[in-house]
C-alpha beads as a LAMMPS data file, in Angstrom:
LAMMPS data file: protein, C-alpha beads

232 atoms
231 bonds

1 atom types
1 bond types

-500.0 500.0 xlo xhi
-500.0 500.0 ylo yhi
-500.0 500.0 zlo zhi

Masses

1 110.0

Atoms # bond

1 1 1 211.047 -128.782 -202.811
2 1 1 211.759 -125.050 -202.497
3 1 1 208.027 -124.352 -202.733
4 1 1 207.725 -125.524 -199.149
5 1 1 209.480 -122.307 -198.142
6 1 1 206.770 -119.986 -199.416
7 1 1 206.146 -118.699 -195.900
8 1 1 203.603 -116.051 -195.066
9 1 1 204.247 -112.527 -193.871
10 1 1 206.359 -111.699 -190.854
11 1 1 204.815 -110.765 -187.499
12 1 1 206.259 -109.037 -184.484
13 1 1 205.268 -109.762 -180.890
14 1 1 204.823 -107.213 -178.130
15 1 1 208.298 -108.132 -176.873
16 1 1 209.795 -107.207 -180.229
17 1 1 210.548 -110.806 -181.234
18 1 1 210.012 -111.341 -184.932
19 1 1 208.663 -114.566 -186.401
20 1 1 207.391 -115.794 -189.696
21 1 1 203.829 -116.991 -189.703
22 1 1 204.338 -120.705 -190.121
23 1 1 202.634 -122.727 -192.792
24 1 1 199.653 -124.726 -191.654
25 1 1 201.297 -128.054 -192.513
26 1 1 204.538 -129.557 -191.270
27 1 1 206.377 -129.550 -194.594
28 1 1 208.685 -126.743 -193.563
29 1 1 211.511 -129.227 -192.924
30 1 1 211.784 -132.970 -193.521
31 1 1 210.919 -134.719 -190.278
32 1 1 214.229 -136.509 -189.760
33 1 1 216.216 -136.432 -186.504
34 1 1 219.330 -134.272 -186.404
35 1 1 221.759 -132.555 -184.058
36 1 1 222.369 -128.805 -184.146
37 1 1 225.476 -127.286 -182.555
38 1 1 226.473 -123.680 -182.038
39 1 1 230.163 -122.858 -182.410
40 1 1 232.433 -122.115 -179.447
41 1 1 233.170 -118.624 -178.240
42 1 1 234.500 -116.358 -180.988
43 1 1 236.618 -113.227 -180.631
44 1 1 233.562 -111.071 -181.334
45 1 1 231.481 -113.044 -178.811
46 1 1 234.096 -112.312 -176.159
47 1 1 233.837 -108.582 -176.954
48 1 1 230.000 -108.584 -177.078
49 1 1 230.110 -107.493 -180.720
50 1 1 227.699 -108.597 -183.430
51 1 1 229.317 -111.028 -185.872
52 1 1 227.009 -112.137 -188.633
53 1 1 227.526 -113.988 -191.851
54 1 1 229.742 -111.227 -193.216
55 1 1 232.414 -111.496 -190.498
56 1 1 234.713 -114.487 -190.170
57 1 1 235.764 -113.992 -186.557
58 1 1 237.820 -116.968 -185.257
59 1 1 237.419 -118.953 -182.071
60 1 1 239.110 -117.742 -178.922
61 1 1 241.177 -120.071 -176.758
62 1 1 238.101 -120.294 -174.540
63 1 1 236.018 -121.313 -177.554
64 1 1 238.478 -124.057 -178.461
65 1 1 238.453 -125.273 -174.855
66 1 1 234.634 -125.352 -174.929
67 1 1 234.733 -127.501 -178.057
68 1 1 237.361 -129.820 -176.564
69 1 1 235.290 -130.137 -173.388
70 1 1 232.259 -131.219 -175.379
71 1 1 234.372 -133.537 -177.543
72 1 1 235.639 -135.244 -174.377
73 1 1 232.127 -136.374 -173.414
74 1 1 230.057 -136.304 -176.606
75 1 1 231.010 -139.919 -177.283
76 1 1 228.551 -140.779 -174.502
77 1 1 225.602 -139.880 -176.729
78 1 1 223.140 -142.755 -176.930
79 1 1 222.757 -142.167 -180.658
80 1 1 225.920 -141.073 -182.415
81 1 1 225.821 -138.558 -185.282
82 1 1 226.069 -140.116 -188.728
83 1 1 227.962 -137.289 -190.444
84 1 1 228.980 -133.711 -189.613
85 1 1 227.958 -130.706 -191.716
86 1 1 229.193 -127.196 -190.999
87 1 1 228.863 -123.578 -192.031
88 1 1 231.700 -122.217 -194.156
89 1 1 232.610 -119.716 -191.427
90 1 1 235.799 -120.616 -189.572
91 1 1 234.293 -120.517 -186.080
92 1 1 231.780 -123.210 -187.029
93 1 1 234.257 -125.194 -189.123
94 1 1 236.888 -125.353 -186.377
95 1 1 234.276 -126.291 -183.776
96 1 1 233.093 -129.105 -186.043
97 1 1 236.650 -130.340 -186.547
98 1 1 237.329 -130.413 -182.807
99 1 1 234.054 -132.221 -182.043
100 1 1 234.796 -134.732 -184.781
101 1 1 237.849 -135.941 -182.882
102 1 1 235.356 -137.954 -180.833
103 1 1 233.800 -139.600 -183.895
104 1 1 236.080 -139.616 -186.928
105 1 1 233.113 -139.023 -189.235
106 1 1 232.877 -137.631 -192.733
107 1 1 232.757 -133.848 -192.374
108 1 1 231.168 -131.675 -195.043
109 1 1 230.870 -127.932 -195.623
110 1 1 227.242 -127.227 -196.479
111 1 1 225.626 -124.124 -198.053
112 1 1 223.318 -121.571 -196.441
113 1 1 224.294 -122.347 -192.839
114 1 1 226.204 -119.118 -192.185
115 1 1 225.019 -116.592 -189.613
116 1 1 222.494 -113.819 -190.323
117 1 1 223.998 -111.293 -192.740
118 1 1 223.905 -108.065 -190.712
119 1 1 225.157 -105.754 -193.456
120 1 1 226.182 -102.372 -192.032
121 1 1 225.346 -103.649 -188.537
122 1 1 228.296 -106.043 -188.523
123 1 1 230.627 -105.092 -185.686
124 1 1 228.202 -103.013 -183.600
125 1 1 227.565 -103.850 -179.964
126 1 1 225.339 -106.906 -179.570
127 1 1 222.921 -105.051 -177.288
128 1 1 222.558 -102.298 -179.882
129 1 1 221.751 -104.856 -182.562
130 1 1 219.104 -106.463 -180.346
131 1 1 217.560 -103.058 -179.666
132 1 1 217.357 -102.270 -183.371
133 1 1 215.616 -105.559 -184.090
134 1 1 213.217 -104.942 -181.192
135 1 1 212.381 -101.567 -182.733
136 1 1 211.406 -103.296 -185.979
137 1 1 214.459 -102.217 -187.952
138 1 1 216.156 -104.427 -190.544
139 1 1 219.887 -104.428 -191.413
140 1 1 220.923 -102.093 -194.204
141 1 1 222.681 -104.021 -196.994
142 1 1 222.014 -107.240 -195.099
143 1 1 219.287 -109.863 -194.809
144 1 1 215.887 -109.106 -193.389
145 1 1 214.800 -111.525 -190.709
146 1 1 212.391 -113.157 -193.145
147 1 1 215.163 -113.608 -195.714
148 1 1 217.530 -115.055 -193.131
149 1 1 214.946 -117.480 -191.752
150 1 1 214.202 -118.773 -195.240
151 1 1 217.854 -119.049 -196.228
152 1 1 218.873 -120.856 -193.022
153 1 1 215.852 -123.101 -193.464
154 1 1 217.107 -124.017 -196.925
155 1 1 220.462 -124.864 -195.363
156 1 1 218.943 -127.248 -192.828
157 1 1 216.610 -128.720 -195.442
158 1 1 219.548 -129.422 -197.754
159 1 1 221.291 -131.404 -195.014
160 1 1 218.183 -133.385 -194.118
161 1 1 217.389 -134.156 -197.757
162 1 1 220.911 -135.176 -198.756
163 1 1 222.229 -136.891 -195.618
164 1 1 222.339 -140.630 -196.356
165 1 1 221.508 -141.496 -192.744
166 1 1 219.491 -140.023 -189.882
167 1 1 221.116 -138.014 -187.089
168 1 1 223.461 -135.736 -189.007
169 1 1 225.150 -133.100 -186.862
170 1 1 225.029 -129.507 -188.117
171 1 1 227.674 -127.148 -186.696
172 1 1 226.465 -123.603 -187.242
173 1 1 225.476 -120.452 -185.363
174 1 1 223.087 -119.137 -182.752
175 1 1 221.085 -117.402 -185.444
176 1 1 220.403 -120.724 -187.166
177 1 1 218.661 -121.914 -183.988
178 1 1 216.591 -118.723 -183.983
179 1 1 215.773 -119.162 -187.662
180 1 1 214.624 -122.731 -187.065
181 1 1 212.232 -121.542 -184.390
182 1 1 211.077 -118.611 -186.496
183 1 1 210.104 -120.895 -189.356
184 1 1 207.528 -122.462 -187.027
185 1 1 206.529 -119.277 -185.213
186 1 1 208.250 -120.142 -181.929
187 1 1 211.201 -118.674 -180.078
188 1 1 214.525 -120.488 -179.690
189 1 1 216.945 -118.038 -178.097
190 1 1 219.783 -117.741 -175.592
191 1 1 221.797 -120.522 -177.188
192 1 1 225.160 -120.760 -175.464
193 1 1 228.492 -121.268 -177.161
194 1 1 229.074 -124.924 -177.986
195 1 1 225.477 -125.776 -177.089
196 1 1 224.336 -129.045 -178.649
197 1 1 220.704 -129.997 -179.169
198 1 1 219.031 -133.055 -180.639
199 1 1 215.886 -132.424 -182.680
200 1 1 213.616 -135.473 -182.947
201 1 1 210.343 -135.444 -184.917
202 1 1 207.039 -135.433 -183.054
203 1 1 203.898 -136.620 -184.788
204 1 1 201.371 -135.161 -182.336
205 1 1 202.499 -131.523 -182.032
206 1 1 201.278 -129.432 -184.934
207 1 1 202.871 -126.069 -184.224
208 1 1 206.466 -127.224 -183.540
209 1 1 206.936 -130.885 -184.468
210 1 1 210.301 -131.355 -182.754
211 1 1 211.400 -132.670 -179.377
212 1 1 214.521 -130.766 -178.305
213 1 1 217.111 -132.296 -175.995
214 1 1 220.071 -130.227 -174.815
215 1 1 223.434 -131.858 -174.117
216 1 1 226.423 -130.379 -172.267
217 1 1 229.374 -131.504 -170.171
218 1 1 228.765 -131.910 -166.453
219 1 1 230.416 -129.508 -164.021
220 1 1 233.195 -132.015 -163.421
221 1 1 233.645 -132.312 -167.183
222 1 1 233.557 -136.107 -167.156
223 1 1 229.938 -136.812 -168.028
224 1 1 227.452 -135.719 -170.661
225 1 1 224.262 -134.427 -169.082
226 1 1 221.019 -133.777 -170.901
227 1 1 217.655 -132.102 -170.423
228 1 1 214.554 -131.583 -172.506
229 1 1 214.041 -128.006 -173.695
230 1 1 210.750 -126.469 -174.819
231 1 1 210.335 -123.616 -177.295
232 1 1 208.498 -120.471 -176.259

Bonds

1 1 1 2
2 1 2 3
3 1 3 4
4 1 4 5
5 1 5 6
6 1 6 7
7 1 7 8
8 1 8 9
9 1 9 10
10 1 10 11
11 1 11 12
12 1 12 13
13 1 13 14
14 1 14 15
15 1 15 16
16 1 16 17
17 1 17 18
18 1 18 19
19 1 19 20
20 1 20 21
21 1 21 22
22 1 22 23
23 1 23 24
24 1 24 25
25 1 25 26
26 1 26 27
27 1 27 28
28 1 28 29
29 1 29 30
30 1 30 31
31 1 31 32
32 1 32 33
33 1 33 34
34 1 34 35
35 1 35 36
36 1 36 37
37 1 37 38
38 1 38 39
39 1 39 40
40 1 40 41
41 1 41 42
42 1 42 43
43 1 43 44
44 1 44 45
45 1 45 46
46 1 46 47
47 1 47 48
48 1 48 49
49 1 49 50
50 1 50 51
51 1 51 52
52 1 52 53
53 1 53 54
54 1 54 55
55 1 55 56
56 1 56 57
57 1 57 58
58 1 58 59
59 1 59 60
60 1 60 61
61 1 61 62
62 1 62 63
63 1 63 64
64 1 64 65
65 1 65 66
66 1 66 67
67 1 67 68
68 1 68 69
69 1 69 70
70 1 70 71
71 1 71 72
72 1 72 73
73 1 73 74
74 1 74 75
75 1 75 76
76 1 76 77
77 1 77 78
78 1 78 79
79 1 79 80
80 1 80 81
81 1 81 82
82 1 82 83
83 1 83 84
84 1 84 85
85 1 85 86
86 1 86 87
87 1 87 88
88 1 88 89
89 1 89 90
90 1 90 91
91 1 91 92
92 1 92 93
93 1 93 94
94 1 94 95
95 1 95 96
96 1 96 97
97 1 97 98
98 1 98 99
99 1 99 100
100 1 100 101
101 1 101 102
102 1 102 103
103 1 103 104
104 1 104 105
105 1 105 106
106 1 106 107
107 1 107 108
108 1 108 109
109 1 109 110
110 1 110 111
111 1 111 112
112 1 112 113
113 1 113 114
114 1 114 115
115 1 115 116
116 1 116 117
117 1 117 118
118 1 118 119
119 1 119 120
120 1 120 121
121 1 121 122
122 1 122 123
123 1 123 124
124 1 124 125
125 1 125 126
126 1 126 127
127 1 127 128
128 1 128 129
129 1 129 130
130 1 130 131
131 1 131 132
132 1 132 133
133 1 133 134
134 1 134 135
135 1 135 136
136 1 136 137
137 1 137 138
138 1 138 139
139 1 139 140
140 1 140 141
141 1 141 142
142 1 142 143
143 1 143 144
144 1 144 145
145 1 145 146
146 1 146 147
147 1 147 148
148 1 148 149
149 1 149 150
150 1 150 151
151 1 151 152
152 1 152 153
153 1 153 154
154 1 154 155
155 1 155 156
156 1 156 157
157 1 157 158
158 1 158 159
159 1 159 160
160 1 160 161
161 1 161 162
162 1 162 163
163 1 163 164
164 1 164 165
165 1 165 166
166 1 166 167
167 1 167 168
168 1 168 169
169 1 169 170
170 1 170 171
171 1 171 172
172 1 172 173
173 1 173 174
174 1 174 175
175 1 175 176
176 1 176 177
177 1 177 178
178 1 178 179
179 1 179 180
180 1 180 181
181 1 181 182
182 1 182 183
183 1 183 184
184 1 184 185
185 1 185 186
186 1 186 187
187 1 187 188
188 1 188 189
189 1 189 190
190 1 190 191
191 1 191 192
192 1 192 193
193 1 193 194
194 1 194 195
195 1 195 196
196 1 196 197
197 1 197 198
198 1 198 199
199 1 199 200
200 1 200 201
201 1 201 202
202 1 202 203
203 1 203 204
204 1 204 205
205 1 205 206
206 1 206 207
207 1 207 208
208 1 208 209
209 1 209 210
210 1 210 211
211 1 211 212
212 1 212 213
213 1 213 214
214 1 214 215
215 1 215 216
216 1 216 217
217 1 217 218
218 1 218 219
219 1 219 220
220 1 220 221
221 1 221 222
222 1 222 223
223 1 223 224
224 1 224 225
225 1 225 226
226 1 226 227
227 1 227 228
228 1 228 229
229 1 229 230
230 1 230 231
231 1 231 232
């Protein structure tokens, strides 16, 4: 199955966004529906500092409140998750545990779902990290974007291949959303803390075969609202 991840060379757009040239078929990931959740606000998020896979920065009180707010309404989902998988990093694990209060599901730590390994860039200002990527630089002693996209793709693939039922929920990181888009040559960015999306297979869209639906608590915090989101 790993052969499906023999992606082609990386490309960079005029805006500095890096993608992998996607394969011509849709075998990048198994076409099974799943939920993907970014963790709540972490201490490094609050300080606008880059926290990749090499930094285990915990949730802030705000991040825990974000997770509790989603847990209060996520039971209103029309299709409930079947099982919860999470990155080994504590910010994703704790978010998953809080969300699971609404479901009481089996919860499993799964490999390769951690954030992009930024190497010597861990702990720099987030804006500086974005500028370096836009300039075409890659992290020293970390993962290149191509390596991260492939590794995160293996993490998602493992969940989709081993989950006994459809609609698993993966609690991970903003970079995992970006990696998912990059595998198909599209942009998925600006993922907020505790943002939840449902990915459902599409049979008639060749370049990105997923319908994305975003879920979040309403302003009053009593309802779950949703909207369809398109990749760029």
